[in-house]
N, CA, C and O atoms as a DFTB+ gen file, in Angstrom:
736 C
 N C O
     1  1      41.661       2.124       0.088
     2  2      40.948       1.012       0.659
     3  2      39.987       0.491      -0.413
     4  3      39.228       1.275      -0.982
     5  1      40.002      -0.780      -0.693
     6  2      39.082      -1.329      -1.678
     7  2      37.811      -1.829      -0.998
     8  3      37.685      -1.767       0.225
     9  1      36.870      -2.325      -1.802
    10  2      35.565      -2.738      -1.289
    11  2      35.683      -3.840      -0.248
    12  3      34.889      -3.879       0.692
    13  1      36.657      -4.738      -0.391
    14  2      36.770      -5.841       0.560
    15  2      37.366      -5.388       1.883
    16  3      37.142      -6.037       2.904
    17  1      38.123      -4.288       1.894
    18  2      38.702      -3.777       3.137
    19  2      37.725      -2.874       3.877
    20  3      37.867      -2.664       5.081
    21  1      36.743      -2.344       3.175
    22  2      35.793      -1.421       3.774
    23  2      34.530      -2.175       4.170
    24  3      33.779      -2.609       3.296
    25  1      34.276      -2.342       5.477
    26  2      33.102      -3.097       5.909
    27  2      31.788      -2.415       5.549
    28  3      30.744      -3.067       5.566
    29  1      31.805      -1.129       5.224
    30  2      30.582      -0.426       4.859
    31  2      30.198      -0.672       3.407
    32  3      29.066      -0.393       3.010
    33  1      31.108      -1.179       2.630
    34  2      30.837      -1.407       1.224
    35  2      31.039      -2.877       0.916
    36  3      32.049      -3.469       1.297
    37  1      30.101      -3.444       0.245
    38  2      30.202      -4.852      -0.098
    39  2      29.947      -5.025      -1.582
    40  3      29.142      -4.297      -2.165
    41  1      30.610      -5.961      -2.184
    42  2      30.405      -6.245      -3.602
    43  2      28.987      -6.754      -3.831
    44  3      28.483      -6.693      -4.952
    45  1      28.334      -7.258      -2.773
    46  2      26.965      -7.760      -2.901
    47  2      25.928      -6.637      -2.930
    48  3      24.782      -6.872      -3.316
    49  1      26.307      -5.430      -2.530
    50  2      25.387      -4.309      -2.496
    51  2      25.567      -3.508      -3.772
    52  3      26.664      -3.025      -4.052
    53  1      24.494      -3.361      -4.556
    54  2      24.639      -2.596      -5.797
    55  2      24.889      -1.126      -5.485
    56  3      24.425      -0.611      -4.467
    57  1      25.620      -0.461      -6.360
    58  2      25.865       0.966      -6.154
    59  2      24.558       1.716      -6.379
    60  3      23.739       1.324      -7.210
    61  1      24.378       2.786      -5.637
    62  2      23.159       3.571      -5.713
    63  2      23.285       4.632      -6.799
    64  3      24.331       5.271      -6.917
    65  1      22.247       4.826      -7.583
    66  2      22.312       5.882      -8.594
    67  2      22.282       7.244      -7.916
    68  3      21.643       7.415      -6.878
    69  1      22.968       8.201      -8.501
    70  2      23.033       9.540      -7.926
    71  2      21.708      10.287      -8.018
    72  3      21.467      11.205      -7.234
    73  1      20.855       9.917      -8.946
    74  2      19.605      10.643      -9.148
    75  2      18.642      10.488      -7.974
    76  3      17.825      11.377      -7.730
    77  1      18.721       9.401      -7.259
    78  2      17.828       9.188      -6.126
    79  2      16.470       8.664      -6.558
    80  3      16.209       8.479      -7.747
    81  1      15.615       8.428      -5.582
    82  2      14.279       7.916      -5.838
    83  2      13.401       8.988      -6.452
    84  3      13.601      10.178      -6.207
    85  1      12.444       8.575      -7.238
    86  2      11.427       9.509      -7.719
    87  2      10.509       9.837      -6.545
    88  3      10.509       9.131      -5.537
    89  1       9.732      10.903      -6.675
    90  2       8.793      11.270      -5.613
    91  2       7.807      10.138      -5.359
    92  3       7.488       9.845      -4.206
    93  1       7.322       9.501      -6.415
    94  2       6.370       8.397      -6.250
    95  2       6.992       7.209      -5.538
    96  3       6.353       6.601      -4.680
    97  1       8.243       6.863      -5.882
    98  2       8.926       5.753      -5.214
    99  2       9.145       6.062      -3.734
   100  3       8.967       5.196      -2.877
   101  1       9.534       7.304      -3.444
   102  2       9.792       7.704      -2.059
   103  2       8.508       7.636      -1.238
   104  3       8.511       7.123      -0.119
   105  1       7.418       8.148      -1.789
   106  2       6.130       8.099      -1.090
   107  2       5.709       6.652      -0.846
   108  3       5.229       6.315       0.236
   109  1       5.889       5.802      -1.851
   110  2       5.532       4.396      -1.714
   111  2       6.360       3.726      -0.613
   112  3       5.840       2.926       0.164
   113  1       7.644       4.058      -0.555
   114  2       8.523       3.473       0.463
   115  2       8.062       3.847       1.873
   116  3       8.129       3.018       2.781
   117  1       7.598       5.075       2.065
   118  2       7.191       5.528       3.395
   119  2       5.718       5.272       3.702
   120  3       5.286       5.463       4.838
   121  1       4.952       4.850       2.720
   122  2       3.519       4.640       2.921
   123  2       3.234       3.642       4.036
   124  3       2.217       3.763       4.719
   125  1       4.100       2.667       4.234
   126  2       3.875       1.650       5.249
   127  2       4.530       1.996       6.582
   128  3       4.567       1.165       7.490
   129  1       5.041       3.209       6.704
   130  2       5.679       3.651       7.945
   131  2       4.694       4.553       8.689
   132  3       4.481       5.691       8.269
   133  1       4.084       4.080       9.789
   134  2       3.073       4.880      10.473
   135  2       3.672       6.086      11.191
   136  3       4.837       6.085      11.589
   137  1       2.844       7.103      11.343
   138  2       3.293       8.320      12.020
   139  2       2.159       8.892      12.865
   140  3       0.991       8.843      12.479
   141  1       2.526       9.432      14.020
   142  2       1.560      10.126      14.849
   143  2       1.090      11.389      14.152
   144  3       1.805      11.961      13.330
   145  1      -0.129      11.822      14.489
   146  2      -0.730      12.994      13.856
   147  2      -0.741      14.153      14.840
   148  3      -1.115      14.004      16.003
   149  1      -0.323      15.305      14.347
   150  2      -0.302      16.525      15.156
   151  2      -0.923      17.661      14.366
   152  3      -0.933      17.643      13.135
   153  1      -1.434      18.637      15.073
   154  2      -1.817      19.910      14.472
   155  2      -0.888      20.944      15.070
   156  3      -0.698      20.999      16.285
   157  1      -0.308      21.765      14.203
   158  2       0.621      22.802      14.654
   159  2      -0.008      24.145      14.332
   160  3      -0.481      24.366      13.218
   161  1      -0.011      25.044      15.314
   162  2      -0.616      26.361      15.142
   163  2       0.407      27.453      15.452
   164  3       1.342      27.258      16.228
   165  1       0.197      28.602      14.821
   166  2       1.072      29.749      15.059
   167  2       0.349      31.019      14.619
   168  3      -0.668      30.965      13.928
   169  1       0.889      32.147      15.030
   170  2       0.406      33.451      14.582
   171  2       1.591      34.401      14.626
   172  3       2.119      34.706      15.696
   173  1       2.000      34.863      13.458
   174  2       3.130      35.793      13.370
   175  2       2.648      37.237      13.277
   176  3       3.416      38.131      12.920
   177  1       1.370      37.466      13.601
   178  2       0.830      38.810      13.592
   179  2      -0.228      39.057      12.540
   180  3      -0.865      40.111      12.544
   181  1      -0.432      38.109      11.636
   182  2      -1.428      38.258      10.577
   183  2      -2.635      37.368      10.782
   184  3      -3.424      37.182       9.855
   185  1      -2.797      36.817      11.965
   186  2      -3.906      35.912      12.241
   187  2      -3.425      34.483      12.374
   188  3      -2.342      34.136      11.905
   189  1      -4.236      33.651      13.017
   190  2      -3.820      32.278      13.298
   191  2      -3.780      31.415      12.038
   192  3      -4.602      31.564      11.134
   193  1      -2.809      30.516      12.006
   194  2      -2.723      29.503      10.956
   195  2      -2.457      28.170      11.638
   196  3      -2.016      28.112      12.786
   197  1      -2.736      27.109      10.904
   198  2      -2.481      25.782      11.443
   199  2      -2.454      24.761      10.340
   200  3      -2.964      24.995       9.244
   201  1      -1.858      23.628      10.632
   202  2      -1.769      22.546       9.666
   203  2      -1.672      21.219      10.386
   204  3      -1.245      21.148      11.539
   205  1      -2.074      20.169       9.689
   206  2      -1.919      18.813      10.194
   207  2      -0.579      18.288       9.716
   208  3      -0.227      18.446       8.548
   209  1       0.171      17.661      10.618
   210  2       1.503      17.158      10.274
   211  2       1.701      15.755      10.823
   212  3       1.233      15.421      11.911
   213  1       2.403      14.945      10.047
   214  2       2.828      13.627      10.525
   215  2       4.341      13.562      10.601
   216  3       4.922      12.493      10.788
   217  1       4.976      14.726      10.454
   218  2       6.441      14.780      10.461
   219  2       7.022      15.218      11.794
   220  3       8.219      15.498      11.868
   221  1       6.220      15.287      12.850
   222  2       6.684      15.751      14.155
   223  2       7.390      14.611      14.887
   224  3       6.867      13.501      14.986
   225  1       8.585      14.905      15.398
   226  2       9.241      13.916      16.253
   227  2      10.186      14.592      17.226
   228  3      10.698      15.681      16.970
   229  1      10.408      13.914      18.363
   230  2      11.317      14.442      19.373
   231  2      12.754      14.191      18.928
   232  3      13.056      13.196      18.268
   233  1      13.626      15.115      19.304
   234  2      15.038      15.008      18.944
   235  2      15.891      14.812      20.181
   236  3      16.853      14.046      20.161
   237  1      15.544      15.500      21.255
   238  2      16.370      15.499      22.458
   239  2      15.480      15.768      23.663
   240  3      14.526      16.541      23.581
   241  1      15.799      15.122      24.786
   242  2      15.074      15.388      26.029
   243  2      15.731      16.509      26.823
   244  3      15.054      17.237      27.549
   245  1      17.053      16.653      26.689
   246  2      17.798      17.699      27.397
   247  2      18.791      18.340      26.447
   248  3      19.853      17.766      26.207
   249  1      18.492      19.498      25.903
   250  2      17.257      20.254      26.074
   251  2      16.110      19.607      25.305
   252  3      16.332      18.809      24.394
   253  1      14.893      19.956      25.676
   254  2      13.697      19.389      25.042
   255  2      13.525      19.993      23.653
   256  3      13.141      21.154      23.513
   257  1      13.813      19.192      22.627
   258  2      13.741      19.668      21.247
   259  2      12.867      18.742      20.408
   260  3      12.857      17.527      20.607
   261  1      12.138      19.332      19.474
   262  2      11.364      18.584      18.508
   263  2      11.540      19.230      17.149
   264  3      11.966      20.380      17.049
   265  1      11.214      18.493      16.111
   266  2      11.270      19.040      14.759
   267  2      10.018      18.608      13.996
   268  3       9.353      17.634      14.347
   269  1       9.727      19.357      12.954
   270  2       8.685      19.000      11.996
   271  2       9.045      19.673      10.688
   272  3       9.919      20.538      10.636
   273  1       8.360      19.266       9.639
   274  2       8.609      19.905       8.350
   275  2       7.311      20.435       7.788
   276  3       6.228      19.943       8.105
   277  1       7.438      21.448       6.946
   278  2       6.295      22.061       6.287
   279  2       6.658      22.303       4.835
   280  3       7.745      22.789       4.526
   281  1       5.742      21.962       3.954
   282  2       5.955      22.181       2.525
   283  2       6.030      23.675       2.227
   284  3       5.279      24.467       2.798
   285  1       6.914      24.045       1.355
   286  2       7.018      25.442       0.942
   287  2       5.757      25.882       0.215
   288  3       5.494      27.081       0.112
   289  1       4.972      24.937      -0.289
   290  2       3.724      25.238      -1.004
   291  2       2.537      25.438      -0.064
   292  3       1.469      25.861      -0.506
   293  1       2.706      25.143       1.220
   294  2       1.617      25.265       2.178
   295  2       1.176      26.718       2.317
   296  3       2.000      27.632       2.310
   297  1      -0.125      26.916       2.442
   298  2      -0.646      28.271       2.649
   299  2      -0.188      28.841       3.991
   300  3      -0.247      30.054       4.192
   301  1       0.262      28.001       4.900
   302  2       0.743      28.435       6.215
   303  2       2.248      28.691       6.245
   304  3       2.772      29.153       7.259
   305  1       2.944      28.402       5.159
   306  2       4.414      28.463       5.150
   307  2       4.956      29.833       5.552
   308  3       5.900      29.904       6.339
   309  1       4.398      30.904       5.044
   310  2       4.919      32.250       5.350
   311  2       4.816      32.548       6.844
   312  3       5.728      33.134       7.429
   313  1       3.709      32.145       7.458
   314  2       3.549      32.386       8.898
   315  2       4.544      31.557       9.695
   316  3       5.163      32.068      10.628
   317  1       4.710      30.277       9.341
   318  2       5.658      29.446      10.071
   319  2       7.100      29.896       9.832
   320  3       7.963      29.663      10.679
   321  1       7.371      30.528       8.706
   322  2       8.701      31.090       8.454
   323  2       8.962      32.316       9.325
   324  3      10.110      32.612       9.658
   325  1       7.896      33.027       9.694
   326  2       8.042      34.266      10.456
   327  2       7.803      34.111      11.957
   328  3       8.285      34.926      12.743
   329  1       7.074      33.091      12.358
   330  2       6.695      32.935      13.768
   331  2       7.899      32.584      14.637
   332  3       8.743      31.775      14.251
   333  1       7.965      33.200      15.807
   334  2       9.007      32.883      16.787
   335  2       8.595      31.712      17.676
   336  3       9.434      30.933      18.128
   337  1       7.283      31.601      17.918
   338  2       6.769      30.542      18.778
   339  2       5.592      29.867      18.086
   340  3       5.009      30.410      17.147
   341  1       5.252      28.668      18.570
   342  2       4.146      27.910      17.991
   343  2       3.670      26.896      19.005
   344  3       4.273      26.737      20.066
   345  1       2.582      26.206      18.678
   346  2       2.049      25.179      19.553
   347  2       1.853      23.901      18.738
   348  3       1.223      23.911      17.681
   349  1       2.403      22.807      19.249
   350  2       2.250      21.488      18.642
   351  2       1.222      20.729      19.475
   352  3       1.386      20.569      20.684
   353  1       0.165      20.264      18.821
   354  2      -0.906      19.510      19.476
   355  2      -0.805      18.058      19.032
   356  3      -0.952      17.769      17.844
   357  1      -0.562      17.153      19.947
   358  2      -0.507      15.729      19.641
   359  2      -1.925      15.189      19.779
   360  3      -2.489      15.188      20.874
   361  1      -2.497      14.733      18.677
   362  2      -3.919      14.412      18.647
   363  2      -4.241      13.004      19.107
   364  3      -3.466      12.066      18.924
   365  1      -5.412      12.892      19.709
   366  2      -5.957      11.604      20.093
   367  2      -6.834      11.070      18.970
   368  3      -7.242      11.815      18.079
   369  1      -7.120       9.779      19.020
   370  2      -7.918       9.128      17.982
   371  2      -9.304       9.745      17.846
   372  3      -9.900       9.690      16.770
   373  1      -9.821      10.327      18.914
   374  2     -11.149      10.941      18.854
   375  2     -11.126      12.317      18.186
   376  3     -12.150      13.000      18.152
   377  1      -9.983      12.729      17.661
   378  2      -9.871      14.044      17.032
   379  2      -9.638      13.961      15.523
   380  3      -8.992      14.826      14.932
   381  1     -10.169      12.921      14.924
   382  2     -10.023      12.734      13.488
   383  2     -10.569      13.926      12.701
   384  3      -9.934      14.376      11.748
   385  1     -11.731      14.437      13.086
   386  2     -12.323      15.565      12.345
   387  2     -11.434      16.803      12.421
   388  3     -11.326      17.555      11.453
   389  1     -10.806      17.010      13.560
   390  2      -9.883      18.134      13.715
   391  2      -8.671      17.962      12.800
   392  3      -8.237      18.917      12.155
   393  1      -8.129      16.756      12.746
   394  2      -6.996      16.474      11.864
   395  2      -7.374      16.712      10.409
   396  3      -6.605      17.306       9.653
   397  1      -8.557      16.250      10.018
   398  2      -9.012      16.448       8.644
   399  2      -9.212      17.926       8.326
   400  3      -8.846      18.382       7.242
   401  1      -9.791      18.680       9.264
   402  2     -10.002      20.112       9.059
   403  2      -8.681      20.823       8.784
   404  3      -8.580      21.599       7.833
   405  1      -7.667      20.563       9.610
   406  2      -6.393      21.252       9.458
   407  2      -5.568      20.710       8.290
   408  3      -4.533      21.277       7.938
   409  1      -6.032      19.607       7.691
   410  2      -5.363      19.056       6.510
   411  2      -6.053      19.468       5.207
   412  3      -5.531      19.211       4.122
   413  1      -7.218      20.104       5.308
   414  2      -8.009      20.450       4.130
   415  2      -7.569      21.783       3.548
   416  3      -7.626      22.818       4.212
   417  1      -7.136      21.740       2.314
   418  2      -6.691      22.944       1.614
   419  2      -7.865      23.921       1.467
   420  3      -8.957      23.543       1.042
   421  1      -7.618      25.164       1.822
   422  2      -8.612      26.219       1.672
   423  2      -9.644      26.307       2.776
   424  3     -10.481      27.209       2.754
   425  1      -9.615      25.406       3.737
   426  2     -10.597      25.423       4.831
   427  2     -10.305      26.577       5.782
   428  3      -9.148      26.933       6.007
   429  1     -11.372      27.160       6.338
   430  2     -11.210      28.176       7.377
   431  2     -11.072      27.429       8.697
   432  3     -12.066      27.138       9.362
   433  1      -9.853      27.126       9.063
   434  2      -9.562      26.268      10.212
   435  2      -9.915      26.895      11.554
   436  3     -10.045      26.196      12.558
   437  1     -10.069      28.201      11.567
   438  2     -10.346      28.893      12.823
   439  2     -11.736      29.542      12.827
   440  3     -11.998      30.436      13.632
   441  1     -12.626      29.096      11.932
   442  2     -13.977      29.660      11.839
   443  2     -14.788      29.387      13.107
   444  3     -15.529      30.254      13.569
   445  1     -14.649      28.184      13.668
   446  2     -15.378      27.820      14.880
   447  2     -14.609      28.353      16.084
   448  3     -13.702      27.696      16.596
   449  1     -14.977      29.531      16.522
   450  2     -14.254      30.206      17.613
   451  2     -14.311      29.417      18.922
   452  3     -13.481      29.628      19.806
   453  1     -15.285      28.509      19.055
   454  2     -15.383      27.727      20.285
   455  2     -14.371      26.572      20.317
   456  3     -14.189      25.953      21.365
   457  1     -13.713      26.273      19.194
   458  2     -12.783      25.135      19.157
   459  2     -11.337      25.523      19.429
   460  3     -10.469      24.654      19.521
   461  1     -11.068      26.826      19.559
   462  2      -9.710      27.255      19.818
   463  2      -9.710      28.500      20.703
   464  3     -10.733      29.157      20.896
   465  1      -8.531      28.795      21.229
   466  2      -8.359      29.974      22.084
   467  2      -6.924      30.448      21.914
   468  3      -6.197      29.944      21.057
   469  1      -6.525      31.390      22.705
   470  2      -5.137      31.865      22.687
   471  2      -4.527      31.670      24.058
   472  3      -5.167      31.895      25.085
   473  1      -3.268      31.243      24.051
   474  2      -2.522      31.164      25.300
   475  2      -2.263      32.580      25.788
   476  3      -2.393      33.529      25.015
   477  1      -1.907      32.738      27.028
   478  2      -1.597      34.060      27.573
   479  2      -0.439      34.714      26.806
   480  3      -0.307      35.938      26.785
   481  1       0.390      33.882      26.182
   482  2       1.527      34.369      25.392
   483  2       1.137      34.706      23.950
   484  3       1.974      35.176      23.179
   485  1      -0.143      34.466      23.575
   486  2      -0.656      34.890      22.279
   487  2      -0.846      33.818      21.215
   488  3      -1.559      34.048      20.238
   489  1      -0.230      32.658      21.380
   490  2      -0.345      31.626      20.351
   491  2      -1.749      31.021      20.345
   492  3      -2.352      30.830      21.401
   493  1      -2.269      30.718      19.146
   494  2      -3.542      30.003      19.077
   495  2      -3.334      28.554      19.495
   496  3      -2.307      27.952      19.182
   497  1      -4.326      27.990      20.212
   498  2      -4.208      26.594      20.627
   499  2      -5.571      25.929      20.623
   500  3      -6.607      26.594      20.618
   501  1      -5.552      24.608      20.626
   502  2      -6.758      23.790      20.584
   503  2      -6.930      23.119      21.948
   504  3      -6.220      22.160      22.252
   505  1      -7.852      23.602      22.768
   506  2      -8.009      23.054      24.127
   507  2      -8.350      21.570      24.161
   508  3      -8.096      20.912      25.170
   509  1      -8.913      21.028      23.097
   510  2      -9.338      19.623      23.113
   511  2      -8.192      18.627      22.921
   512  3      -8.382      17.429      23.134
   513  1      -7.025      19.091      22.528
   514  2      -5.888      18.174      22.313
   515  2      -5.434      17.589      23.644
   516  3      -5.298      18.323      24.623
   517  1      -5.196      16.268      23.698
   518  2      -4.750      15.667      24.958
   519  2      -3.363      16.126      25.383
   520  3      -3.040      16.127      26.571
   521  1      -2.536      16.520      24.401
   522  2      -1.197      17.039      24.700
   523  2      -0.932      18.227      23.790
   524  3      -1.185      18.172      22.586
   525  1      -0.422      19.294      24.377
   526  2       0.040      20.415      23.561
   527  2       1.379      20.884      24.115
   528  3       1.613      20.878      25.324
   529  1       2.238      21.285      23.208
   530  2       3.576      21.748      23.564
   531  2       3.799      23.106      22.932
   532  3       3.743      23.250      21.711
   533  1       4.050      24.092      23.760
   534  2       4.398      25.434      23.273
   535  2       5.907      25.487      23.141
   536  3       6.628      25.068      24.047
   537  1       6.389      26.001      22.016
   538  2       7.820      26.046      21.826
   539  2       8.294      27.253      21.051
   540  3       7.521      27.939      20.382
   541  1       9.591      27.493      21.162
   542  2      10.254      28.582      20.436
   543  2      11.047      27.988      19.287
   544  3      11.800      27.030      19.467
   545  1      10.874      28.561      18.107
   546  2      11.625      28.111      16.934
   547  2      13.090      28.487      17.139
   548  3      13.408      29.646      17.408
   549  1      13.974      27.506      17.011
   550  2      15.403      27.786      17.201
   551  2      16.201      27.638      15.911
   552  3      17.341      28.093      15.827
   553  1      15.597      26.997      14.898
   554  2      16.332      26.835      13.646
   555  2      15.367      26.450      12.540
   556  3      14.356      25.791      12.782
   557  1      15.687      26.866      11.334
   558  2      14.949      26.475      10.130
   559  2      15.969      26.043       9.098
   560  3      17.020      26.666       8.950
   561  1      15.656      24.972       8.382
   562  2      16.565      24.488       7.354
   563  2      15.751      24.148       6.109
   564  3      14.806      23.362       6.168
   565  1      16.127      24.747       4.988
   566  2      15.491      24.404       3.726
   567  2      15.943      23.003       3.337
   568  3      17.133      22.690       3.387
   569  1      14.989      22.164       2.951
   570  2      15.292      20.793       2.568
   571  2      14.371      20.424       1.408
   572  3      13.201      20.103       1.617
   573  1      14.896      20.471       0.200
   574  2      14.063      20.207      -0.964
   575  2      12.962      21.238      -1.049
   576  3      13.224      22.440      -0.984
   577  1      11.737      20.780      -1.194
   578  2      10.596      21.685      -1.277
   579  2       9.947      21.939       0.064
   580  3       8.790      22.355       0.116
   581  1      10.658      21.700       1.148
   582  2      10.121      21.876       2.493
   583  2      11.093      22.649       3.371
   584  3      12.249      22.871       3.012
   585  1      10.593      23.048       4.523
   586  2      11.414      23.652       5.560
   587  2      11.314      22.770       6.789
   588  3      10.216      22.445       7.240
   589  1      12.455      22.382       7.331
   590  2      12.503      21.638       8.582
   591  2      12.657      22.672       9.692
   592  3      13.563      23.505       9.656
   593  1      11.772      22.612      10.669
   594  2      11.757      23.600      11.746
   595  2      12.082      22.900      13.063
   596  3      11.409      21.948      13.457
   597  1      13.119      23.384      13.734
   598  2      13.514      22.861      15.040
   599  2      12.927      23.765      16.121
   600  3      12.978      24.991      16.022
   601  1      12.372      23.140      17.150
   602  2      11.632      23.862      18.188
   603  2      12.131      23.446      19.565
   604  3      12.269      22.257      19.853
   605  1      12.400      24.436      20.412
   606  2      12.730      24.189      21.818
   607  2      11.415      24.202      22.586
   608  3      10.737      25.228      22.636
   609  1      11.051      23.076      23.181
   610  2       9.806      22.961      23.930
   611  2       9.934      23.745      25.229
   612  3      10.841      23.506      26.027
   613  1       9.016      24.685      25.429
   614  2       9.063      25.556      26.604
   615  2       8.061      25.150      27.674
   616  3       8.361      25.181      28.867
   617  1       6.864      24.769      27.232
   618  2       5.803      24.406      28.164
   619  2       4.986      23.280      27.548
   620  3       4.897      23.161      26.326
   621  1       4.396      22.460      28.399
   622  2       3.501      21.396      27.918
   623  2       2.263      21.361      28.793
   624  3       2.310      21.616      29.996
   625  1       1.170      21.039      28.156
   626  2      -0.075      20.766      28.865
   627  2      -0.458      19.344      28.483
   628  3      -0.742      19.062      27.319
   629  1      -0.466      18.449      29.469
   630  2      -0.763      17.043      29.223
   631  2      -2.041      16.713      29.968
   632  3      -2.026      16.489      31.178
   633  1      -3.152      16.683      29.235
   634  2      -4.456      16.473      29.848
   635  2      -4.811      15.008      29.967
   636  3      -5.508      14.614      30.902
   637  1      -4.340      14.189      29.028
   638  2      -4.753      12.791      29.026
   639  2      -3.628      11.919      28.480
   640  3      -3.410      11.859      27.270
   641  1      -2.922      11.247      29.373
   642  2      -1.827      10.372      28.941
   643  2      -2.335       9.007      28.487
   644  3      -1.569       8.216      27.938
   645  1      -3.610       8.725      28.708
   646  2      -4.178       7.447      28.303
   647  2      -4.939       7.525      26.985
   648  3      -5.450       6.511      26.511
   649  1      -5.022       8.705      26.387
   650  2      -5.760       8.849      25.130
   651  2      -5.094       8.032      24.030
   652  3      -3.877       8.087      23.854
   653  1      -5.901       7.275      23.291
   654  2      -5.369       6.523      22.150
   655  2      -4.925       7.529      21.097
   656  3      -5.703       8.407      20.723
   657  1      -3.688       7.420      20.610
   658  2      -3.206       8.407      19.644
   659  2      -3.794       8.190      18.256
   660  3      -4.128       7.069      17.873
   661  1      -3.912       9.280      17.518
   662  2      -4.305       9.228      16.117
   663  2      -3.048       8.981      15.304
   664  3      -2.035       9.652      15.499
   665  1      -3.112       8.016      14.391
   666  2      -1.953       7.603      13.605
   667  2      -2.342       7.603      12.128
   668  3      -3.476       7.284      11.771
   669  1      -1.385       7.964      11.280
   670  2      -1.596       7.936       9.833
   671  2      -0.706       6.848       9.248
   672  3       0.504       6.837       9.471
   673  1      -1.314       5.932       8.498
   674  2      -0.577       4.806       7.922
   675  2      -1.207       4.423       6.593
   676  3      -2.420       4.225       6.511
   677  1      -0.396       4.318       5.561
   678  2      -0.839       3.902       4.229
   679  2      -2.034       4.730       3.746
   680  3      -3.012       4.193       3.225
   681  1      -1.932       6.031       3.929
   682  2      -2.928       7.011       3.499
   683  2      -4.289       6.819       4.161
   684  3      -5.328       7.147       3.588
   685  1      -4.261       6.276       5.390
   686  2      -5.493       6.032       6.142
   687  2      -5.263       6.380       7.608
   688  3      -4.157       6.208       8.120
   689  1      -6.294       6.867       8.281
   690  2      -6.251       7.202       9.698
   691  2      -6.458       5.942      10.526
   692  3      -7.261       5.083      10.161
   693  1      -5.736       5.826      11.643
   694  2      -5.837       4.670      12.540
   695  2      -5.717       5.148      13.988
   696  3      -5.402       6.309      14.249
   697  1      -5.973       4.239      14.913
   698  2      -5.666       4.512      16.315
   699  2      -4.930       3.308      16.894
   700  3      -5.053       2.181      16.416
   701  1      -4.174       3.588      17.921
   702  2      -3.428       2.543      18.613
   703  2      -4.053       2.386      19.986
   704  3      -4.379       3.372      20.647
   705  1      -4.214       1.171      20.403
   706  2      -4.793       0.898      21.716
   707  2      -4.473      -0.513      22.138
   708  3      -3.582      -1.145      21.570
   709  1      -5.181      -1.014      23.120
   710  2      -4.941      -2.365      23.623
   711  2      -5.060      -3.400      22.510
   712  3      -4.343      -4.401      22.519
   713  1      -5.957      -3.173      21.550
   714  2      -6.161      -4.117      20.459
   715  2      -4.920      -4.276      19.576
   716  3      -4.778      -5.285      18.885
   717  1      -4.033      -3.297      19.594
   718  2      -2.841      -3.357      18.735
   719  2      -1.564      -3.669      19.499
   720  3      -0.485      -3.679      18.908
   721  1      -1.662      -3.923      20.797
   722  2      -0.482      -4.215      21.619
   723  2       0.102      -5.573      21.252
   724  3      -0.623      -6.563      21.158
   725  1       1.410      -5.616      21.048
   726  2       2.106      -6.867      20.759
   727  2       2.773      -7.436      21.993
   728  3       2.713      -8.643      22.230
   729  1       3.422      -6.564      22.802
   730  2       4.087      -6.974      24.039
   731  2       4.046      -5.844      25.033
   732  3       3.761      -4.699      24.684
   733  1       4.331      -6.174      26.273
   734  2       4.412      -5.148      27.319
   735  2       5.852      -4.805      27.561
   736  3       6.152      -3.960      28.404
């Protein structure tokens, strides 16, 4: 089949180089793509760990599945590689300081004992998050310098469905609300 017979290939589309985008080009391409902010916590037996992530997204409603990625360089990587369960906290706009804390390299994220607790099942969690989802890790896939982790959502606590979400866009924190609505 030649290019004119194949609707997926057009002579007007330049061929893509095999080398792919540089890291800087890739980051620049995604800089304008907003993402919700989450904090993910776990404990594989060596104490609680957590990180801020913008890579969390739902995959399936039945069964309830979500995924996120974690850099292999993250100080939390070993725990997330070993943990069977974890908690994903979907943050509200009023939780910017929490997002920054869990994004800060070397910070003692669990120093303030009043800001977190443990579920009856043992996972560390942040009671102030408007939504938290407890899940079981069902798969891990190495992808470049990161690990993509697939999670089966087991339980959810939804305290505030009206909370304006915290969003990360173009290396800046934002919130979405009535002021940003385009249509109903």
